ZAMARVO-685276 format. One record per atom (N, C-alpha, C): x, y, z. Coordinates in steps of 0.1 Angstrom, whole numbers, padded with zeros to 4 digits, always signed. Each point is the difference from the previous one (the first is absolute). Example, Ala and Ser with C-alpha at 12.3 -4.5 7.8 and 13.67 -1.06 7.14 Angstrom:
<nodes>
+0132-0057+0078;-0009+0012+0000;+0009+0012+0000;-0004+0011-0007;+0009+0011+0000;-0008+0011+0008;
</nodes>
This chain:
<nodes>
+0932+1138+0963;-0009-0011+0000;+0006-0013+0007;+0013-0001-0002;+0006-0012+0006;-0001+0000+0015;+0002+0011+0006;-0001+0001+0015;-0014-0003+0004;-0010+0005-0006;-0014-0002+0004;-0004-0015-0003;+0004-0005-0011;-0003-0014-0002;+0007-0009+0010;+0012+0003+0004;+0007-0008+0010;-0008+0000+0013;-0004+0012+0004;-0008+0002+0012;-0013-0008+0000;-0007+0001-0012;-0012-0007-0001;+0002-0015+0001;+0009-0006-0008;+0003-0014+0000;+0004-0005+0014;+0009+0008+0007;+0004-0003+0013;-0011-0001+0010;-0009+0010-0001;-0011+0000+0010;-0012-0009-0003;-0004+0000-0013;-0012-0007-0004;+0001-0013-0007;+0011-0003-0007;+0001-0012-0008;+0009-0011+0006;+0011+0004+0006;+0009-0009+0006;-0003-0003+0014;+0000-0013+0004;-0004-0003+0014;+0009+0007+0010;-0006+0007+0010;+0008+0007+0010;+0009-0010+0008;-0005-0012+0002;+0008-0009+0008;+0013-0003-0007;+0000-0001-0013;+0012-0003-0008;+0009+0013+0000;-0005+0011+0000;+0008+0013+0001;+0007+0001+0013;-0008-0003+0011;+0006+0000+0013;+0011-0010+0002;-0002-0012-0006;+0010-0010+0000;+0013+0004-0007;-0001+0007-0011;+0011+0005-0007;+0008+0011+0008;-0008+0008+0007;+0006+0010+0009;+0008-0007+0011;-0006-0011+0006;+0007-0007+0010;+0013-0006-0005;+0000-0005-0013;+0012-0006-0006;+0010+0011-0002;-0004+0013-0001;+0010+0011-0001;+0005+0004+0013;-0005-0006+0011;+0004+0003+0013;-0009+0010+0008;-0011+0003-0006;-0009+0009+0007;-0010-0009+0007;+0003-0002+0013;-0008-0009+0008;-0008+0007+0011;+0002+0013+0001;-0009+0008+0009;-0006+0010-0009;-0013+0003+0003;-0007+0010-0007;-0001-0002-0015;+0000-0013-0004;+0000-0003-0014;-0014+0005-0007;-0011+0000+0008;-0012+0005-0006;+0001+0015-0002;+0006+0007+0009;+0001+0014-0001;+0010+0004-0012;+0010-0008-0001;+0010+0002-0011;-0007-0002-0013;-0008-0011-0001;-0008-0003-0012;-0009+0012-0004;-0008+0004+0010;-0009+0012-0002;+0008+0012-0005;+0011+0003+0007;+0008+0012-0004;+0005-0002-0014;+0004-0011-0004;+0006-0002-0013;-0011+0002-0011;-0012-0005+0003;-0011+0002-0009;-0004+0015-0001;+0000+0007+0011;-0003+0014+0000;+0011+0008-0007;+0012-0004+0002;+0011+0007-0006;-0001-0002-0016;-0004-0012-0004;-0002-0002-0015;-0011+0009-0005;-0011+0001+0007;-0011+0009-0004;+0005+0014+0000;+0008+0004+0010;+0005+0014+0000;+0009+0003-0011;+0009-0010-0003;+0009+0002-0012;-0008+0001-0013;-0010-0007-0001;-0009+0000-0012;-0007+0014-0002;-0006+0004+0011;-0006+0013+0000;+0010+0012-0002;+0011-0001+0007;+0010+0010-0002;+0006+0001-0014;+0001-0012-0006;+0005+0000-0014;-0010+0007-0010;-0012-0002+0003;-0010+0006-0009;-0002+0015+0002;+0002+0004+0013;-0003+0014+0003;+0012+0009+0003;+0011-0006+0004;+0011+0008+0005;+0013-0005-0006;+0001-0003-0012;+0012-0005-0006;+0011+0010+0002;+0012-0005+0004;+0011+0008+0003;+0013-0008+0001;+0011+0007-0001;+0013-0007+0001;+0001-0007+0014;-0004+0007+0010;+0001-0006+0013;-0009-0013+0002;-0012+0001-0007;-0009-0012+0001;+0007-0012-0007;+0006+0003-0012;+0006-0011-0008;+0012-0006+0009;+0007+0009+0006;+0011-0005+0009;-0005-0008+0011;-0011+0004+0007;-0006-0007+0011;-0004-0014-0006;-0006-0001-0011;-0004-0012-0006;+0012-0009-0004;+0011+0006-0005;+0012-0008-0002;+0005-0006+0013;+0000+0008+0010;+0005-0006+0013;-0010-0011+0005;-0013+0002-0001;-0009-0010+0005;+0001-0013-0008;+0000+0001-0014;+0001-0012-0008;+0014-0007+0003;+0010+0008+0001;+0013-0006+0003;+0000-0007+0014;-0006+0006+0010;-0001-0006+0013;-0008-0013+0000;-0012+0001-0007;-0008-0012-0001;+0008-0011-0007;+0007+0003-0011;+0007-0010-0008;+0011-0006+0008;+0008+0008+0007;+0011-0005+0008;-0005-0009+0011;-0010+0004+0007;-0005-0008+0011;-0005-0013-0005;-0007+0000-0011;-0006-0013-0006;+0012-0008-0005;+0009+0006-0007;+0012-0008-0005;+0007-0007+0011;+0002+0007+0012;+0007-0006+0011;-0009-0010+0008;-0012+0004+0003;-0009-0008+0008;-0008-0010-0007;-0002+0001-0013;-0008-0009-0007;+0007-0003-0014;+0012-0005+0001;+0008-0001-0013;-0006-0008-0011;-0010-0009+0004;-0006-0008-0011;-0007+0009-0010;-0004+0012+0004;-0006+0009-0009;+0009+0006-0011;+0013+0000+0003;+0010+0004-0010;+0000-0009-0012;-0003-0012+0002;+0000-0010-0011;-0013-0005-0004;-0011+0007+0004;-0013-0004-0003;-0003+0003-0015;-0006-0010-0007;-0002+0002-0014;-0008+0012-0004;-0009+0006+0008;-0007+0012-0003;+0008+0012+0003;+0011-0001+0007;+0009+0011+0002;-0005+0012+0009;-0006-0004+0011;-0006+0011+0008;+0011+0011+0005;+0012-0005+0002;+0010+0010+0004;+0008+0006-0012;+0003-0009-0009;+0008+0005-0012;-0008+0010-0008;-0013+0000+0000;-0008+0010-0007;+0002+0014+0007;+0004+0000+0012;+0002+0013+0007;+0012+0008-0007;+0009-0007-0007;+0010+0007-0007;-0006+0010-0010;-0010-0005-0007;-0007+0008-0010;-0007+0012+0007;-0006-0003+0011;-0007+0010+0007;+0010+0011+0005;+0011-0004+0005;+0010+0009+0004;+0006+0008-0011;+0001-0006-0012;+0005+0007-0012;-0010+0011-0004;-0013-0003+0001;-0011+0009-0004;+0000+0012+0010;+0002-0003+0013;+0000+0010+0010;+0012+0009-0001;+0012-0006-0004;+0012+0008-0002;-0002+0009-0012;-0007-0005-0010;-0003+0008-0012;-0009+0012+0003;-0010-0003+0008;-0010+0011+0004;+0007+0010+0008;+0009-0004+0009;+0007+0009+0008;+0010+0009-0008;+0006-0007-0010;+0009+0008-0009;-0007+0010-0009;-0012-0004-0005;-0008+0009-0008;-0005+0012+0008;-0004-0003+0013;-0005+0011+0008;+0011+0010+0003;+0012-0005+0002;+0012+0008+0002;+0002+0010-0012;-0002-0006-0012;+0003+0008-0012;-0010+0011-0002;-0013-0002+0005;-0010+0010-0001;+0002+0012+0009;+0006-0002+0011;+0002+0011+0010;+0012+0008-0003;
</nodes>
């Protein structure tokens, strides 16, 4: 649900112009619209895959994606590391949940 909600908010609720500006601040100055669309579609894909195709490899892919997003934002937009709503620090909990899911999936096989 988290992936689908993120895609929904990114595409429908948050102004695209602000999203594109954040991408530019991260250094994505060419094809930022395409990167934005790809990120939204990737989030939708992760949400659907989580519901239909749960697996160790999917959890690992999500760990890599969340880590990549978090590192990029921490370096390129460091103000989010100290934001009172914790948009980056909350990813530690997401990563812990994904690691737990991956570990549990491993035990079942």
